[in-house]
N, C-alpha and C positions, 0 to 999 in steps of 0.2 A: 186448666184440665177440663179436655174434653175430648166429646167424640163430636167429630163429625161423616155420617154414612155416607155413601160413596154409590150409585146410581145398582149395580152390583152386586148389592150386600153388602158389602166390607163396609167397617168400624176404621175410621185415622182418630187414631187417640195424637192427642196435639197439647202446648199449655203459651199462652201469651200472655207474659211480660211487659209494666215497663211503655213509655209511654214517650213517644213520638217519629222517625224514617223506624217503619218496618227492614226487621233482618230476619230471615227465613234459616233458618239450619238444616245441611242432611249430611244426615249421618252413616259409616260405612256398612256393610253387610255385617250382621249377628250382633252391632254390639247399640242398636236405636241410640233415642237421642240424648239417654245420661252421660256420652262419654264426653258436651255438652253443657257439661255438669260448672265450669269454673265461666260461661262467659252468659251466665245467668250475668257478673258485674257488669255485664255490656247498659244494663235495665238505667243506669242512673243519667243516660241520658238517650240510648233509646228500646224504641218496643222491641219484645228480642218471641221469635216464633219460633216453639222444638214440636218436632211431628218424631211420628215412626213411621217408617217406611208401611204401607202389607206388607204381615208376614210377618213384624220386629215387633215386638217390646209387648207394648200390648194392643198394638194394631192385629185386626183376627186377619187373613187370609180364606180366596178357594182358591180350588185347585182351577190354573192357567188356562188361558183360554190357547190353544200353540199360533193360530191365528195374526196376535195381539204381537208384537216385542217384549222380553225383560223393562227394557228399558224405555221404552217407549210405555208404556202399564204405567211405568209410577212416573214419572213427566206429567203424564195427564190426572194422575193421583193428584198432584203437591199445585198442576192449576188447580183445578174444582177445590183446594183448598183453600187455597189463599183469594181467587173469587167470589168464594161461599163468607171468609172473616172479612172481605173487600176492603188488601188494604194492593195499596195505589202504589204500582211502579217497586217491589221492595229489592234490595240487595240482598242475593244468594251466597250463601254459604255453603261451598260442599270442603267435605275432609275426607282425605282419601278418595273411595269407591267411589264416597257421595258426591266428589267431584264429577265422575264420570255424568251422575246422574244434576250436577249442576253445565258441568258445559254443554250438555238435550236440553237442556231448558232455556238458557241461556240464544242458544242455536234454536231452534221454533218460538219462542217469544222474547227476541230482542227488541223489542219495542217498550213490552210489558214490568223492561228492569231495568233498576236505577244505576247498580253495579255489580259486580263475578269477584267473589273468595275464593282462590282456593288454599286447601293446606295441603303443599304435597299433590299437588296437581300434574299433570298430564294428560295429554291428548288423544296418548295410545303408547302401551304397554312396546317400553324397546327395552328394555333392560334391561338382564336375561335373569338380574335376581332378578324383581319385581317376577318378569314371566312364573318364577320358582314358584314365588310365595304365594300368586295364584293358583297356579296349580297346587300346592300345597292344599288349603283352604279348600278347596271344589271335592282333591281327593277324600278328605276329611269328613264333609259332606255324604261321599257317594256312603261310605263307612258310617253311617251313622255316628261319628266321633263328637258331636257339639261340643260333649265336657271339654275335653284336648283345648279345642280352639279357646271353648269360654275363658278359661281358665286361662293360656296367654295369652291371650288375649287383655281382660282384667289386670293380667299380672306384670305388663311389661304399660300397659295404659297408667296406674292410678297414682297418686300420690299422696293416699291415707287406708292405711289398715279399711278403711271404711268404702271408701271409692273402690276397693278392691273387690267389696262380697258385693256391692251390689253392681258394677259390672259384670260380674261372674253372672248375680244372681239376673242377669235382665237380657247379659247372650243367653241365658240357654231359655228363654220364654221362647226366641225366633225359630222357626218355621225353615224345619234345615234344606229344601225342597228347594223355596224363594231363597236363601242366603246362595244355594249352589247354583242355580240362576243369575242372582245375581254378578258371581264370582265368572259366573259359564259368558256373559255379555258383557262381562270389563275386561275380562282378557281378550277378546275378540273390537275390541272397542277403536273404533282410532276415525276422527277425525278431522286431521291435517288441513287436509285438502278443505275446510272449510271454516279454518282456524281468521282466514279474512275476513271473512264477514259480520267477525264481532271486534274489527277492525280501529273501530266508535264508542266503544262500549269499555267506561274505566273496569281495570278486571287487579284488579291483588292476586298475586302468585307469592306466598310463602313456604320456606323450605329454610330446614337444618343445618347447617354444614354437615354436620354428619350423615347425614342423607344423601350421599351423593346416588346411590340407584335410584334415582329417585332427582335430583335434585337435578339431574344427566336434559331431565324432561322440556327444560326450560330453556332451547333453544328454539319452542317450535313458540314461544309467545312474545322472546322480543324482539321481532320485529315489525312488532302490535302497537300503534301508537299510544296509545293513552292505558296500557299495562307497564303493570310497576311490579316487577322483580327486589322481592326481598329478605333476606341472610340470617335468618338466630342462633346467630356461636353459639356454639357446642352442643344446636337440640340437634335431635334425631326429626322418625319419624311425628309423636303423637303429641303433633304440637302443642293442639287446642286444651290439652290438659297436662302434659310433664313443663312445658313451657310453656303455659297462660298469659301471666304478669307479660314475656314479650309480647305470647299472640295477640292479646287484647291492646296492650299499646297501638301494637303496629296494625291495627284496625283502626283502631279510635284515630290517632293518626291519619289512612287513608283516606275515609270518609269527612274528617273537614277536612281535607286536603280535594277533593273534589263538592265541596259543596252539601255533602247530605248530614245537615246536622237536624 
């Protein structure tokens, strides 16, 4: 539990547990690293690194420089954190919109990661319903309704009442403008024509059988040679928390098959 200070003065909060091959987790907008509470169980076999993106949770933020893209800023932050921690070829895990950052990181630093795992992943927003969800998030942030979004995400992700309280409290710490910018960037995100560059990278994409509006994007990952697409029966979008038993098991099996032990 510590901070890493970037050159622009932003302090990135991170937690590092366990030992073994490193896994770095990237959270969606507003939620912070606490959405990966149940992935601490992976420390029995791996080193896990959780962090809060700038403007989220316990990380600080500054007014963004308009000359730098939102996604670029966040993946630069991650690269500097990984270098600071002297982590060699980690597995990068991105959940939901966190997968947008994970995919962007993999495309830029392909030779510096061992594998990519996406929970509810998509290379662009093609689903009408997913686009509406993005627009809803943008609208709530524009009208400073962080309380409503924090409450909704906490209730939809919680396993226990304690989870709900922690998620809500953490969500309320996020900077509204930073969250809005991430939603806008994710809504515009499109790397479909670049996915072939990851053809030789081990990739795991996990979907729930009940998240059709997101799993429809599997068609973009299916042609990649080293990509595995797995469905969790009865699962919805909140796989790392609500279906963590199956999610963790699938992650462990994939990493074992890739000899990432």
